[in-house]
KOLFI-21445 format. One record per residue: residue number from 1; residue in one letter; y, x, z of N, C-alpha, C in turn. Coordinates in nm, 3 decimals. Last residue first. Layout:
BEGIN
<pt NUM, a, <Y, X, Z>, <Y, X, Z>, <Y, X, Z>>
...
! end
This chain:
BEGIN
<pt 104, s, <20.628, 9.388, 6.610>, <20.685, 9.259, 6.632>, <20.854, 9.325, 6.593>>
<pt 103, w, <20.299, 9.592, 6.598>, <20.497, 9.527, 6.598>, <20.535, 9.440, 6.537>>
<pt 102, v, <19.988, 9.637, 6.775>, <20.114, 9.521, 6.659>, <20.220, 9.520, 6.695>>
<pt 101, p, <19.790, 9.876, 6.701>, <19.930, 9.896, 6.795>, <19.987, 9.708, 6.673>>
<pt 100, p, <19.456, 9.809, 6.625>, <19.606, 9.885, 6.585>, <19.709, 9.805, 6.687>>
<pt 99, s, <19.147, 9.809, 6.800>, <19.295, 9.768, 6.731>, <19.395, 9.845, 6.741>>
<pt 98, v, <18.871, 9.956, 6.713>, <18.971, 9.994, 6.762>, <19.095, 9.929, 6.711>>
<pt 97, f, <18.538, 9.877, 6.855>, <18.647, 9.821, 6.787>, <18.741, 9.854, 6.835>>
<pt 96, a, <18.309, 10.055, 6.983>, <18.362, 9.950, 6.990>, <18.507, 9.957, 6.844>>
<pt 95, f, <17.928, 10.115, 7.047>, <18.060, 10.143, 6.948>, <18.155, 10.046, 7.010>>
<pt 94, r, <17.586, 10.321, 7.020>, <17.724, 10.227, 7.069>, <17.883, 10.244, 6.991>>
<pt 93, h, <17.491, 10.376, 6.821>, <17.404, 10.313, 6.915>, <17.528, 10.247, 6.982>>
<pt 92, a, <17.468, 10.373, 6.413>, <17.589, 10.352, 6.578>, <17.495, 10.286, 6.656>>
<pt 91, r, <17.228, 10.582, 6.288>, <17.311, 10.392, 6.285>, <17.405, 10.429, 6.455>>
<pt 90, f, <17.141, 10.824, 6.035>, <17.206, 10.780, 6.132>, <17.235, 10.610, 6.124>>
<pt 89, f, <17.087, 10.869, 5.776>, <16.974, 10.919, 5.878>, <17.027, 10.846, 6.006>>
<pt 88, f, <17.070, 10.653, 5.467>, <17.101, 10.700, 5.571>, <17.029, 10.722, 5.692>>
<pt 87, a, <17.091, 10.736, 5.111>, <16.990, 10.737, 5.251>, <17.082, 10.746, 5.347>>
<pt 86, a, <17.167, 10.538, 4.823>, <17.223, 10.649, 4.960>, <17.088, 10.622, 5.061>>
<pt 85, d, <17.152, 10.349, 4.640>, <17.031, 10.464, 4.648>, <17.047, 10.574, 4.745>>
<pt 84, p, <17.419, 10.211, 4.617>, <17.258, 10.200, 4.680>, <17.152, 10.244, 4.710>>
<pt 83, d, <17.669, 10.291, 4.803>, <17.584, 10.370, 4.714>, <17.493, 10.273, 4.716>>
<pt 82, t, <17.893, 10.254, 4.920>, <17.816, 10.143, 4.901>, <17.697, 10.168, 4.802>>
<pt 81, a, <18.063, 10.467, 4.916>, <18.006, 10.404, 5.053>, <17.915, 10.324, 5.052>>
<pt 80, s, <17.945, 10.614, 4.643>, <18.068, 10.599, 4.692>, <17.964, 10.516, 4.853>>
<pt 79, i, <17.823, 10.892, 4.566>, <17.886, 10.835, 4.461>, <18.043, 10.726, 4.533>>
<pt 78, r, <17.776, 11.117, 4.802>, <17.762, 10.997, 4.761>, <17.883, 10.974, 4.676>>
<pt 77, q, <17.541, 11.416, 4.811>, <17.683, 11.340, 4.802>, <17.706, 11.211, 4.746>>
<pt 76, i, <17.280, 11.437, 5.049>, <17.302, 11.428, 4.917>, <17.431, 11.379, 4.882>>
<pt 75, r, <17.185, 11.356, 5.284>, <17.293, 11.481, 5.244>, <17.348, 11.515, 5.105>>
<pt 74, a, <16.995, 11.198, 5.311>, <17.124, 11.151, 5.341>, <17.201, 11.268, 5.334>>
<pt 73, r, <16.777, 11.328, 5.208>, <16.825, 11.250, 5.078>, <16.952, 11.220, 5.162>>
<pt 72, s, <16.695, 11.516, 5.403>, <16.779, 11.629, 5.302>, <16.828, 11.493, 5.227>>
<pt 71, l, <16.648, 11.314, 5.587>, <16.793, 11.405, 5.622>, <16.809, 11.506, 5.503>>
<pt 70, h, <16.378, 11.221, 5.527>, <16.534, 11.144, 5.519>, <16.602, 11.217, 5.524>>
<pt 69, d, <16.279, 11.477, 5.503>, <16.257, 11.426, 5.351>, <16.392, 11.304, 5.388>>
<pt 68, a, <16.222, 11.456, 5.794>, <16.321, 11.604, 5.667>, <16.358, 11.539, 5.591>>
<pt 67, p, <16.157, 11.206, 5.900>, <16.276, 11.286, 5.922>, <16.342, 11.417, 5.819>>
<pt 66, s, <16.036, 10.953, 5.842>, <16.011, 11.047, 5.751>, <16.131, 11.191, 5.779>>
<pt 65, s, <16.090, 10.793, 6.023>, <15.915, 10.762, 5.983>, <15.896, 10.889, 5.874>>
<pt 64, l, <16.344, 10.782, 6.094>, <16.209, 10.828, 6.234>, <16.075, 10.856, 6.153>>
<pt 63, a, <16.468, 10.685, 5.880>, <16.500, 10.842, 5.938>, <16.327, 10.865, 6.016>>
<pt 62, a, <16.422, 10.430, 5.910>, <16.332, 10.503, 5.832>, <16.361, 10.638, 5.836>>
<pt 61, m, <16.556, 10.387, 6.118>, <16.404, 10.358, 6.180>, <16.343, 10.425, 6.033>>
<pt 60, t, <16.869, 10.667, 6.217>, <16.722, 10.469, 6.131>, <16.607, 10.480, 6.160>>
<pt 59, p, <16.881, 10.777, 6.483>, <16.846, 10.758, 6.396>, <16.794, 10.638, 6.328>>
<pt 58, q, <17.235, 10.672, 6.666>, <17.026, 10.739, 6.664>, <17.010, 10.738, 6.557>>
<pt 57, l, <17.506, 10.770, 6.827>, <17.395, 10.767, 6.715>, <17.278, 10.765, 6.743>>
<pt 56, d, <17.799, 10.722, 7.050>, <17.646, 10.747, 6.972>, <17.593, 10.716, 6.882>>
<pt 55, y, <18.053, 10.568, 6.988>, <18.017, 10.664, 7.094>, <17.881, 10.755, 7.075>>
<pt 54, i, <18.280, 10.505, 6.748>, <18.139, 10.546, 6.756>, <18.102, 10.618, 6.891>>
<pt 53, w, <18.523, 10.287, 6.671>, <18.474, 10.438, 6.768>, <18.360, 10.428, 6.784>>
<pt 52, v, <18.654, 10.190, 6.350>, <18.520, 10.147, 6.456>, <18.517, 10.296, 6.495>>
<pt 51, f, <18.931, 10.029, 6.238>, <18.922, 10.111, 6.264>, <18.787, 10.123, 6.394>>
<pt 50, d, <18.938, 9.839, 5.901>, <18.897, 9.843, 6.104>, <18.848, 9.965, 6.085>>
<pt 49, r, <18.973, 9.782, 5.664>, <19.048, 9.868, 5.726>, <19.024, 9.882, 5.864>>
<pt 48, v, <18.809, 9.541, 5.601>, <18.775, 9.712, 5.574>, <18.852, 9.790, 5.637>>
<pt 47, s, <18.754, 9.342, 5.905>, <18.818, 9.405, 5.783>, <18.802, 9.534, 5.773>>
<pt 46, i, <18.543, 9.104, 6.046>, <18.571, 9.252, 5.997>, <18.660, 9.278, 5.903>>
<pt 45, l, <18.483, 8.879, 6.111>, <18.594, 8.966, 6.220>, <18.597, 9.053, 6.171>>
<pt 44, r, <18.244, 8.762, 6.048>, <18.385, 8.701, 6.006>, <18.504, 8.804, 6.036>>
<pt 43, r, <18.067, 8.949, 6.130>, <18.057, 8.959, 6.020>, <18.239, 8.912, 5.955>>
<pt 42, d, <18.079, 9.043, 6.443>, <18.090, 8.897, 6.395>, <18.112, 8.950, 6.257>>
<pt 41, y, <17.794, 9.201, 6.572>, <17.926, 9.233, 6.565>, <17.928, 9.049, 6.498>>
<pt 40, g, <17.567, 9.394, 6.853>, <17.585, 9.333, 6.691>, <17.719, 9.292, 6.667>>
<pt 39, y, <17.541, 9.265, 7.220>, <17.501, 9.328, 7.110>, <17.544, 9.319, 6.947>>
<pt 38, t, <17.778, 9.341, 7.399>, <17.719, 9.227, 7.385>, <17.675, 9.333, 7.234>>
<pt 37, r, <18.062, 9.404, 7.581>, <17.917, 9.395, 7.592>, <17.826, 9.333, 7.533>>
<pt 36, n, <18.285, 9.425, 7.439>, <18.221, 9.303, 7.485>, <18.117, 9.333, 7.576>>
<pt 35, e, <18.287, 9.673, 7.411>, <18.469, 9.653, 7.468>, <18.358, 9.542, 7.523>>
<pt 34, v, <18.080, 9.799, 7.303>, <18.112, 9.868, 7.487>, <18.221, 9.767, 7.512>>
<pt 33, n, <17.821, 9.673, 7.139>, <17.998, 9.657, 7.172>, <17.988, 9.757, 7.305>>
<pt 32, f, <17.525, 9.839, 7.039>, <17.590, 9.784, 7.130>, <17.782, 9.801, 7.151>>
<pt 31, a, <17.355, 9.765, 6.752>, <17.454, 9.841, 6.812>, <17.497, 9.763, 6.935>>
<pt 30, f, <17.183, 9.573, 6.643>, <17.080, 9.638, 6.736>, <17.232, 9.726, 6.751>>
<pt 29, k, <17.305, 9.490, 6.407>, <17.307, 9.393, 6.497>, <17.226, 9.455, 6.630>>
<pt 28, d, <17.460, 9.785, 6.260>, <17.373, 9.719, 6.246>, <17.383, 9.589, 6.357>>
<pt 27, l, <17.617, 10.043, 6.079>, <17.646, 9.937, 6.229>, <17.549, 9.802, 6.201>>
<pt 26, q, <17.532, 10.377, 5.964>, <17.505, 10.191, 5.910>, <17.575, 10.154, 6.116>>
<pt 25, i, <17.759, 10.597, 5.810>, <17.624, 10.514, 5.866>, <17.661, 10.366, 5.903>>
<pt 24, c, <17.869, 10.870, 5.633>, <17.845, 10.696, 5.623>, <17.693, 10.664, 5.717>>
<pt 23, h, <17.930, 11.168, 5.702>, <17.990, 11.045, 5.636>, <17.987, 10.901, 5.652>>
<pt 22, l, <17.639, 11.218, 5.812>, <17.753, 11.182, 5.946>, <17.883, 11.142, 5.858>>
<pt 21, e, <17.533, 11.383, 5.636>, <17.484, 11.279, 5.677>, <17.539, 11.202, 5.784>>
<pt 20, l, <17.674, 11.618, 5.530>, <17.756, 11.475, 5.475>, <17.641, 11.347, 5.535>>
<pt 19, r, <17.833, 11.840, 5.698>, <17.754, 11.745, 5.780>, <17.754, 11.605, 5.670>>
<pt 18, d, <18.058, 11.957, 5.635>, <17.958, 11.989, 5.574>, <17.810, 11.906, 5.589>>
<pt 17, p, <18.266, 11.866, 5.852>, <18.235, 11.850, 5.706>, <18.140, 11.850, 5.608>>
<pt 16, m, <18.215, 11.825, 6.155>, <18.152, 11.919, 6.065>, <18.196, 11.862, 5.926>>
<pt 15, f, <18.328, 11.574, 6.260>, <18.312, 11.720, 6.318>, <18.317, 11.848, 6.231>>
<pt 14, v, <18.570, 11.385, 6.101>, <18.419, 11.455, 6.122>, <18.403, 11.585, 6.153>>
<pt 13, f, <18.806, 11.308, 6.114>, <18.729, 11.255, 6.237>, <18.579, 11.327, 6.236>>
<pt 12, f, <18.947, 11.315, 5.856>, <18.974, 11.445, 5.981>, <18.878, 11.371, 6.097>>
<pt 11, d, <18.793, 11.207, 5.698>, <18.759, 11.320, 5.685>, <18.836, 11.412, 5.814>>
<pt 10, k, <18.679, 10.898, 5.858>, <18.744, 10.971, 5.719>, <18.762, 11.120, 5.795>>
<pt 9, a, <18.324, 10.780, 5.737>, <18.418, 10.856, 5.818>, <18.532, 10.921, 5.733>>
<pt 8, e, <18.232, 10.445, 5.668>, <18.266, 10.536, 5.620>, <18.375, 10.629, 5.749>>
<pt 7, l, <17.999, 10.229, 5.781>, <18.065, 10.283, 5.858>, <18.146, 10.441, 5.764>>
<pt 6, i, <17.824, 9.943, 5.606>, <17.852, 10.068, 5.618>, <17.997, 10.145, 5.690>>
<pt 5, l, <17.678, 9.679, 5.835>, <17.781, 9.745, 5.734>, <17.757, 9.899, 5.744>>
<pt 4, h, <17.380, 9.500, 5.800>, <17.436, 9.622, 5.826>, <17.560, 9.619, 5.758>>
<pt 3, n, <17.215, 9.301, 5.703>, <17.251, 9.274, 5.797>, <17.285, 9.375, 5.880>>
<pt 2, n, <17.316, 9.212, 5.362>, <17.252, 9.299, 5.425>, <17.306, 9.289, 5.606>>
<pt 1, m, <17.235, 8.908, 5.207>, <17.334, 9.008, 5.217>, <17.232, 9.093, 5.345>>
! end
């Protein structure tokens, strides 16, 4: 099992739709949750439909080792968010889970 989640941006939240390296980023145990002031996340509490607000990003360790090569690989169109051959240039640095309103 991986130690990260893959967050996929929705089209209306992507600042520049041609920036494919921003469409999918990693959320890992080193990301800081600004709501509860802890690092990481509890995988048991995550749903596919959860909305995650990303405050800022950092390059992945792989991107730091070879930035130009990794950026070009991260910009290749993905078959799906979970494509095992896809490269990730960014990971979430600070984030928060946004809870939808509960209707009674």
